[in-house]
N, C-alpha and C positions, 0 to 999 in steps of 0.2 A: 443664624449661628449653626443651625443643623445642615446648610448649603456648605458652610465652610469645612464641617466636619467631614460630610461626605466627600467633598474634594480632595481634602487631604489624605482620606482613606484610600481613594482611587491612586494616589502618588505611591502610598507606601505599600499597597498590594503588589505592586510592580516591582518592588526591591528585592534584591537577592538574599535578604536576610530570610525569606520565607521559601526559599528553594528546599531541594532535597537535602536532608541532614545525614543521610547514609543509613545503613541498617541498624536496627537496634540489638543490642547485646544482652544476651540472658546468661547468667552465671551457670556453670555447669552444674552446681550443686542447687538442690531445691532450697535455697535460702530465702527467708522472707524478705521481700524488696522494701526498701526505705520508703517511707511515706512520702506523699508530694511534698508536704511542708519541709522535711528532712533534706528532700533533693534540692528544693528552692534554696535553702540555706548553704548548701554546698555551692551552688552556681553564684550566690552573692558573695560568698568568701573568695572565689576566684575573681569575680568583677571588681571586687575591693582590692585585691592584690594588683590587679591590672592598673586600676586608678592611682595607686599609690607608687607605682614602679616608675621612677623618672626616666630610666631607660626606655620603658614601652612608650610611655607619653611622647618623649622626645623622638622616637622613631615615627610613631603614629601621626603626629600632628605637630610637634615642635612647640615653638614658644609664639603663642599668639592667644586670642580671646578664647577659643575653644579649648586650648591646653590649660589656661587658667581654670576653667571650670571643672576639667577633669581632676586638676590638682587639688582643688577645694573638695571635692568628693573624696579623695585619697587621704585627705587628712581627717575625715570624718570617721566615727565608730559604728561600723556595720555588723559588729559581731553578734550583737543579741538584740533581737528585736523585741519593741514593747508590745505587740500584737500583730497578728497575722489574719488576714481576711480572705475568703474566697469569694470571687465575683464572676456569677454566670449570667451571661447575656441571653436574654430570650430569644426563641427562633424568630418571633415576629419582628423583633427589632432588626435582627441581621438582615431578614429579608426585606424590610422596609429600605434599610440602607443600600442594600444591594440594587433594589429597583430605582433609588435616586441616583444611584451611580450608573444607571442603564444598564444594569446587569440582570436581565428578565427574558422572558420568552421561553422557547424551546431548549431544553438542556437535559442531558442525562444526569439521573441522581448522582452519579460519582463525581460529574463536574460541579454540580450544585453544591455538594458537600464541601468538596476541594476550596471553592470560591468562598463558602461561608467560613471556613477556617482560616484562610486569609484575611477577611474582613476582621473576624474576631482577633486575630494574632496582630492586626495593626493598630488597635485601640490606643495602646501604650504610645506607640510611636507618633500617633496623632497627638496625643495630650503634650509630649514633648515638643512637637511641632507646633503647637499653639504658643509656646513659650519664644519660639523663633529657631531659625536655622542654625544658630550657634549652640542652643541647648540640644536640638535634634542630632547635631554632629557629635555633641559630646557623648550624648548618650549610646550612640552607635559605636562610639570607639571601644566603649566597655560592655558591649553586648555579647553574650556567650549563648551557646546551645548545646544540648546534649540529648540524644535519643537512647532511651532505655526499655526495659519491659516491665509494665507494672498494670495489675488488674483492677486497681482502685478506681481510677477514674472511669464514669461512664459517658461523659461528654466532655467538651472543651471547656476549660476554666482558667481564670486568672486569679493568682494569688497575688496579694498586696502585703508587703512587709513594712511595719512602720517603726520608727525609731525616736529615741529622746530628742538628740541632737544631731540627727543626720537626714538626709532626705530620704524618702521612702524608695523602696525596691519593689520590682514586679517580677513574676514568673509566669509566663503563658505557658498552659500545658495542653497540647494540641494531641488527640486521641486518633491512632492509626489502627491498622489491621493488626490482627494476632498480638493484641494487648501491647502494641508498641505505642509509647508516648514521646512525644518530642517536647522538650522544655527549652524555653528562650527567655533569658533573664537580661534585664535592663534597669537602668536606675531612672527614678522620676525624678527630672531635673528641678522642677519648681520648688522653691523654698516656702512658698506661701500657700500652697494648696493644702486644704483642711482634709485629712484623711485618717482622722483619729478615732473613729467609731464606725460602726454599722450604718447609721444614720446618715453620717457626713459623706461616707463613700457613695451610698446610693443617692443621695441629693447631688453629688458631682455628677454621677453618669446620667441622673435624669436630666440634669442641665444641658446635657449632650444629645437629649432626645431618646435616651436608650432606657428601656426597661431591664433592670437588673436583679437578681437576688444575691443578697450578701449575707454571708455568715461568718463569724469568727471561728478561727480554727486554733483548736488547742492542743491536737497531737497528730 
């Protein structure tokens, strides 16, 4: 299983989803920045609108199995999550995945930090890829990204939003220089994946060979 996860990570690390997102924007007025939880909800609202737009889905993928998955998501209610969880992957787990993928040896700290972000940011794509190529494609069609300024996160983190009768959604937050944060949101396509508690989420990532810290986010 872990070899499969590593192979998928190598593929997703090379995808353009994790390229440069442009400069962060900071409001002229020194107003309090929205929390990561709130920012994630904004991205999910946009993702849900994309999935519910027949014009967008027709333009992006047309009438096929991938489009059917996206339209199913568009019919689900992602307006109010049951719970939100933060998932932080341990440095040791990321380093181990990098080594298994052949990314090791002499490199600058800047390059290592960049590659570690790509590994962490690719985890949700890996989960969707385990469901098959059509699920991965459907998730990619509704993926959104935003770069903003926020002093809240000290390290990269993934937020998972769970719903009563809808697929979960995730937002990965990557920390850059000068308090810049890049948020990337995508749906978690699997309908059968149990992510209903801290314990269930931790157990799932541990099944992928990852040591993670999971906490419920309430504000």
